[in-house]
RODORO-146629 format. One line per 5 residues: number of its first residue (from 1); their letters; for each residue y, x, z of N, C-alpha, C. Coordinates in nm, 4 decimals, always signed. Atoms other than C-alpha are relative to their C-alpha. Example, Ala and Ser with C-alpha at 12.3 -4.5 7.8 and 13.67 -1.06 7.14 Angstrom:
BEGIN
1> AS> -0.1190 +0.0890 +0.0000 -0.4500 +1.2300 +0.7800 +0.1200 +0.0900 +0.0000; -0.1190 -0.0820 -0.0060 -0.1060 +1.3670 +0.7140 +0.1090 -0.0770 +0.0730
END
This chain:
BEGIN
1> MKKRD> -0.1176 +0.0843 +0.0000 +0.0000 +0.0000 +0.0000 +0.1241 +0.0890 +0.0000; -0.1238 -0.0770 +0.0104 +0.3485 +0.1228 -0.0808 +0.0764 -0.0031 +0.1320; -0.0771 -0.0103 -0.1238 +0.5758 +0.2384 +0.1986 +0.1019 -0.1135 +0.0111; -0.0989 +0.1078 +0.0004 +0.8359 -0.0188 +0.0972 -0.0645 -0.1309 +0.0459; +0.0720 +0.1211 -0.0400 +0.5778 -0.2979 +0.1338 -0.0365 +0.0055 +0.1480
6> MQKFK> +0.0351 -0.0140 -0.1416 +0.4635 -0.1605 +0.4684 +0.1203 -0.0278 +0.0888; -0.1206 +0.0239 -0.0799 +0.8219 -0.1662 +0.5967 +0.0352 -0.1487 +0.0021; -0.0242 +0.1435 +0.0057 +0.8587 -0.5265 +0.4812 -0.0925 -0.0725 +0.0973; +0.0958 +0.0616 -0.0915 +0.5421 -0.6216 +0.6706 +0.0317 +0.0367 +0.1448; -0.0354 -0.0412 -0.1361 +0.6544 -0.4222 +0.9736 +0.1115 -0.0886 +0.0543
11> KLLLQ> -0.1108 +0.0859 -0.0418 +0.9764 -0.6215 +0.9879 -0.0500 -0.1416 +0.0297; +0.0573 +0.1328 -0.0193 +0.7829 -0.9480 +0.9519 -0.0827 -0.0071 +0.1283; +0.0836 -0.0042 -0.1203 +0.5336 -0.8509 +1.2240 +0.0838 +0.0115 +0.1271; -0.0882 -0.0134 -0.1163 +0.8086 -0.7442 +1.4632 +0.0678 -0.1327 +0.0320; -0.0638 +0.1295 -0.0213 +0.9814 -1.0796 +1.4132 -0.0983 -0.1009 +0.0595
16> KREDL> +0.1023 +0.0903 -0.0541 +0.6575 -1.2714 +1.4740 -0.0271 +0.0316 +0.1468; +0.0256 -0.0400 -0.1385 +0.5963 -1.0722 +1.7912 +0.1149 -0.0435 +0.0912; -0.1160 +0.0423 -0.0794 +0.9499 -1.1403 +1.9163 -0.0008 -0.1508 +0.0226; +0.0072 +0.1459 -0.0139 +0.9050 -1.5127 +1.8502 -0.1035 -0.0388 +0.1052; +0.1059 +0.0306 -0.0958 +0.5785 -1.5198 +2.0449 +0.0394 +0.0395 +0.1424
21> LGNAK> -0.0437 -0.0441 -0.1325 +0.7235 -1.3203 +2.3334 +0.1096 -0.0916 +0.0533; -0.1037 +0.0946 -0.0404 +1.0234 -1.5545 +2.3389 -0.0600 -0.1296 +0.0508; +0.0685 +0.1208 -0.0456 +0.7904 -1.8539 +2.3669 -0.0597 +0.0213 +0.1384; +0.0618 -0.0297 -0.1298 +0.6087 -1.6870 +2.6552 +0.1056 +0.0060 +0.1095; -0.1066 -0.0086 -0.1006 +0.9349 -1.6126 +2.8369 +0.0534 -0.1382 +0.0353
26> RTLTG> -0.0464 +0.1358 -0.0269 +1.0483 -1.9726 +2.7989 -0.1003 -0.0754 +0.0871; +0.1023 +0.0651 -0.0809 +0.7188 -2.0901 +2.9424 +0.0058 +0.0495 +0.1436; -0.0032 -0.0568 -0.1348 +0.7434 -1.8531 +3.2376 +0.1239 -0.0420 +0.0776; -0.1216 +0.0401 -0.0699 +1.1004 -1.9543 +3.3175 +0.0047 -0.1497 +0.0231; +0.0072 +0.1449 -0.0205 +1.0074 -2.3222 +3.2975 -0.0640 -0.0318 +0.1336
31> DIHLD> +0.0570 +0.0440 -0.1271 +0.8931 -2.5221 +3.5931 -0.1464 -0.0332 -0.0211; +0.1419 +0.0153 +0.0290 +0.5146 -2.4752 +3.5754 -0.0804 -0.0154 +0.1289; +0.0795 +0.0227 -0.1203 +0.3935 -2.6016 +3.9085 -0.0212 -0.1498 +0.0173; +0.0312 +0.1391 -0.0274 +0.2385 -2.9226 +4.0247 +0.0283 -0.0289 +0.1466; -0.0260 +0.0459 -0.1358 +0.3768 -3.0927 +4.3293 -0.0560 -0.1408 +0.0107
36> PDDFP> +0.0638 +0.1318 -0.0087 +0.1562 -3.3846 +4.4317 +0.0979 -0.1127 +0.0305; -0.0987 +0.1033 -0.0330 +0.4641 -3.5689 +4.5609 +0.0751 -0.0493 -0.1238; -0.0702 +0.0380 +0.1224 +0.6024 -3.5796 +4.2043 -0.0717 -0.1100 -0.0777; +0.0793 +0.0937 +0.0796 +0.3251 -3.8084 +4.0780 -0.0460 -0.1173 +0.0866; +0.0368 +0.1164 -0.0800 +0.2697 -4.1638 +4.1978 -0.1494 -0.0307 +0.0017
41> DEIDT> +0.1427 +0.0319 -0.0005 -0.0989 -4.1809 +4.1021 -0.0821 +0.1129 -0.0615; +0.0907 -0.1041 +0.0492 -0.4040 -3.9778 +3.9988 +0.0083 +0.0196 -0.1506; -0.0080 -0.0110 +0.1465 -0.3585 -4.0531 +3.6292 +0.1151 +0.0907 -0.0407; -0.1133 -0.0873 +0.0299 -0.0150 -3.8904 +3.6238 -0.0320 +0.1447 +0.0354; +0.0376 -0.1346 -0.0421 -0.1506 -3.5918 +3.8127 -0.0983 +0.0617 -0.0986
46> ASSEQ> +0.1000 -0.0500 +0.0954 -0.4497 -3.5570 +3.5787 +0.0642 +0.0328 -0.1337; -0.0686 -0.0239 +0.1277 -0.2263 -3.5852 +3.2735 +0.0818 +0.1280 +0.0064; -0.0800 -0.1208 -0.0160 +0.0049 -3.3161 +3.4058 -0.0886 +0.1247 +0.0057; +0.0926 -0.1134 -0.0079 -0.2873 -3.0876 +3.4900 -0.0580 +0.0323 -0.1376; +0.0529 -0.0212 +0.1349 -0.4270 -3.1378 +3.1416 +0.1047 +0.0683 -0.0885
51> NLAFM> -0.1069 -0.0642 +0.0767 -0.0909 -3.0456 +2.9876 +0.0147 +0.1470 +0.0385; -0.0092 -0.1394 -0.0451 -0.0757 -2.7304 +3.2007 -0.1168 +0.0833 -0.0521; +0.1175 -0.0718 +0.0516 -0.4295 -2.6329 +3.0972 +0.0164 +0.0274 -0.1489; -0.0234 -0.0177 +0.1434 -0.3393 -2.6858 +2.7326 +0.1016 +0.1112 -0.0244; -0.1013 -0.1045 +0.0152 -0.0274 -2.4695 +2.7695 -0.0590 +0.1367 +0.0320
56> GRLRE> +0.0657 -0.1264 -0.0327 -0.2401 -2.2005 +2.9327 -0.0863 +0.0498 -0.1139; +0.0835 -0.0392 +0.1149 -0.4863 -2.2008 +2.6423 +0.0864 +0.0447 -0.1172; -0.0912 -0.0363 +0.1084 -0.1990 -2.1892 +2.3959 +0.0587 +0.1387 +0.0239; -0.0549 -0.1322 -0.0322 -0.0437 -1.8903 +2.5743 -0.1053 +0.1086 -0.0162; +0.1088 -0.0969 +0.0156 -0.3832 -1.7161 +2.5762 -0.0216 +0.0325 -0.1476
61> RERGL> +0.0137 -0.0228 +0.1443 -0.4136 -1.7617 +2.2000 +0.1156 +0.0840 -0.0522; -0.1170 -0.0767 +0.0418 -0.0608 -1.6293 +2.1553 -0.0110 +0.1450 +0.0451; +0.0178 -0.1379 -0.0477 -0.1458 -1.3247 +2.3660 -0.0962 +0.0760 -0.0915; +0.0929 -0.0623 +0.0941 -0.4422 -1.2537 +2.1375 +0.0677 +0.0324 -0.1325; -0.0724 -0.0231 +0.1241 -0.2143 -1.2880 +1.8359 +0.0969 +0.1176 +0.0143
66> INKIN> -0.0891 -0.1144 -0.0251 +0.0350 -1.0452 +1.9899 -0.0789 +0.1299 -0.0054; +0.0842 -0.1206 +0.0066 -0.2491 -0.7941 +2.0331 -0.0318 +0.0359 -0.1450; +0.0286 -0.0266 +0.1418 -0.3408 -0.8321 +1.6649 +0.1238 +0.0511 -0.0723; -0.1247 -0.0480 +0.0603 +0.0231 -0.7867 +1.5664 +0.0224 +0.1455 +0.0381; -0.0174 -0.1387 -0.0441 +0.0411 -0.4688 +1.7758 -0.0963 +0.0940 -0.0728
71> EALDK> +0.0964 -0.0812 +0.0753 -0.2756 -0.3390 +1.6063 +0.0475 +0.0202 -0.1439; -0.0498 -0.0113 +0.1373 -0.1240 -0.4124 +1.2638 +0.1183 +0.0969 -0.0060; -0.1136 -0.0930 -0.0042 +0.1952 -0.2282 +1.3614 -0.0477 +0.1435 +0.0157; +0.0577 -0.1340 -0.0147 -0.0137 +0.0702 +1.4724 -0.0560 +0.0487 -0.1340; +0.0554 -0.0372 +0.1304 -0.1895 +0.0670 +1.1336 +0.1095 +0.0366 -0.0980
76> IDQGV> -0.1137 -0.0358 +0.0860 +0.1466 +0.0705 +0.9581 +0.0441 +0.1417 +0.0331; -0.0415 -0.1341 -0.0423 +0.2442 +0.3765 +1.1634 -0.0992 +0.1069 -0.0438; +0.1037 -0.0945 +0.0414 -0.0879 +0.5423 +1.0734 -0.0159 +0.0068 -0.1515; +0.0090 +0.0014 +0.1460 -0.0497 +0.4544 +0.7048 -0.1274 -0.0623 -0.0540; +0.1245 +0.0624 +0.0451 -0.3726 +0.2507 +0.6881 +0.0097 -0.1527 +0.0002
81> FGECI> -0.0218 +0.1449 -0.0006 -0.2208 -0.0971 +0.6938 -0.0495 -0.0596 -0.1317; +0.0479 +0.0693 +0.1193 -0.3884 -0.3378 +0.4538 -0.1403 +0.0378 -0.0417; +0.1383 -0.0379 +0.0295 -0.7354 -0.1796 +0.4629 -0.0939 -0.0823 +0.0873; +0.0994 +0.0784 -0.0723 -1.0350 -0.3910 +0.5632 -0.0730 +0.0905 +0.0996; +0.0670 -0.0811 -0.1018 -1.1864 -0.2661 +0.8888 -0.1514 +0.0003 -0.0183
86> NCGED> +0.1438 +0.0088 +0.0214 -1.5315 -0.3660 +0.7670 -0.0449 +0.0855 -0.1190; +0.0459 -0.0691 +0.1212 -1.5598 -0.2327 +0.4117 +0.0951 +0.1098 -0.0480; -0.0956 -0.1027 +0.0381 -1.2467 -0.0158 +0.3815 +0.0775 -0.0295 -0.1273; -0.0706 +0.0375 +0.1226 -1.1278 -0.1951 +0.0677 +0.1385 -0.0551 +0.0336; -0.1329 +0.0578 -0.0137 -0.7720 -0.3151 +0.0129 -0.0126 -0.1495 +0.0294
91> IGAKR> +0.0085 +0.1410 -0.0380 -0.7204 -0.6537 +0.1794 +0.0612 -0.0890 -0.1073; -0.0619 +0.0794 +0.1058 -0.4969 -0.7781 -0.0990 +0.1350 -0.0547 +0.0430; -0.1383 +0.0371 -0.0310 -0.1292 -0.8629 -0.1166 +0.0139 -0.1472 +0.0388; -0.0139 +0.1427 -0.0307 -0.1711 -1.2412 -0.1160 -0.0496 -0.0321 +0.1401; +0.0531 +0.0238 -0.1351 -0.3862 -1.2383 +0.1961 +0.0925 +0.0609 +0.1045
96> MQARP> -0.0894 -0.0639 -0.0958 -0.1532 -0.9943 +0.3713 +0.1308 -0.0789 +0.0125; -0.1210 +0.0819 -0.0042 +0.1422 -1.2140 +0.2785 -0.0233 -0.1237 +0.0869; +0.0327 +0.1198 -0.0763 -0.0310 -1.5193 +0.4276 -0.0272 +0.0311 +0.1468; +0.0369 -0.0380 -0.1376 -0.1606 -1.3384 +0.7367 +0.0124 +0.1517 +0.0140; -0.0225 -0.1449 -0.0027 -0.0052 -0.9938 +0.7817 -0.0780 +0.0758 +0.1057
101> MAQLC> +0.0794 -0.0705 -0.1009 -0.2191 -0.9184 +1.0862 -0.1488 -0.0045 -0.0316; +0.1414 +0.0089 +0.0410 -0.5434 -0.9747 +0.8916 -0.0657 +0.1382 +0.0061; +0.0741 -0.1245 -0.0116 -0.8078 -0.7110 +0.9584 -0.1131 +0.0099 -0.1012; +0.1116 +0.0043 +0.0946 -1.0668 -0.8201 +0.7029 +0.0467 -0.0490 -0.1360; -0.0258 +0.0519 +0.1337 -1.0547 -0.8663 +0.3275 -0.0605 -0.1396 -0.0092
106> IDCKS> +0.0454 +0.1383 +0.0109 -1.1272 -1.2167 +0.2051 -0.1521 -0.0097 -0.0089; +0.1468 +0.0021 +0.0098 -1.4904 -1.1340 +0.1181 -0.0658 +0.0213 +0.1362; +0.0573 -0.0277 -0.1319 -1.5661 -0.9860 +0.4610 +0.0302 -0.1136 +0.0978; -0.0344 +0.1115 -0.0872 -1.3831 -1.2703 +0.6361 -0.0884 -0.1204 -0.0313; +0.0877 +0.1114 +0.0386 -1.5823 -1.5291 +0.4399 -0.1411 +0.0225 +0.0530
111> EQEQL> +0.1334 -0.0335 -0.0509 -1.9055 -1.3499 +0.5316 -0.0058 -0.0181 +0.1518; -0.0055 +0.0147 -0.1451 -1.8022 -1.3393 +0.8983 -0.0036 -0.1483 +0.0397; -0.0041 +0.1430 -0.0316 -1.7263 -1.7127 +0.8996 -0.1348 -0.0670 -0.0270; +0.1325 +0.0558 +0.0284 -2.0616 -1.7927 +0.7373 -0.0985 +0.0357 +0.1112; +0.0883 -0.0418 -0.1107 -2.2434 -1.5917 +1.0053 +0.0315 -0.0781 +0.1271
116> ERRNT> -0.0384 +0.0760 -0.1189 -2.0469 -1.7693 +1.2778 -0.0507 -0.1430 -0.0088; +0.0489 +0.1369 +0.0179 -2.1380 -2.1105 +1.1333 -0.1501 -0.0088 +0.0207; +0.1447 -0.0010 -0.0160 -2.5052 -2.0175 +1.1221 -0.0419 +0.0156 +0.1456; +0.0333 -0.0279 -0.1393 -2.5002 -1.8991 +1.4829 +0.0441 -0.1095 +0.0962; -0.0429 +0.1085 -0.0906 -2.3422 -2.2173 +1.6193 -0.0781 -0.1252 -0.0214
END
C-alpha cells in the first residue's frame, strides 16, 4: 500500500478511535447507578438494569474495536498495513475502505465465517 494511502487510513482510524473514546467518556460522566428509591416498582428496576447491561455490552464491543484500531495503527507504523494476517496477501482497497481495521482478506474472512457457522 502506498504511503499516501496509509496516511489517509491513519487519519481515519485516529478519528474513529477518538469518537469511540468520546462515547466512553460520555458514558462514564453520565449517571450510571441504580438507586432503588428512584423506581416505583420491579418492572422499572428491571428495565433500568437491562439498559445498564446493554450499555455495558456496547462499551465492551467498543473497547474491542479500539484495540483493533490500535493494532491497525501499529501496522501502519510498521509499514505492513493492509496485509492479511492469515495468508499475507493484500486485503484490498475496497475492503480496507469499508473496514480499515480489517485483519483478514475477504477470502480468509469468508473461510473463517464458514468455520464459525459449522462449529455453532
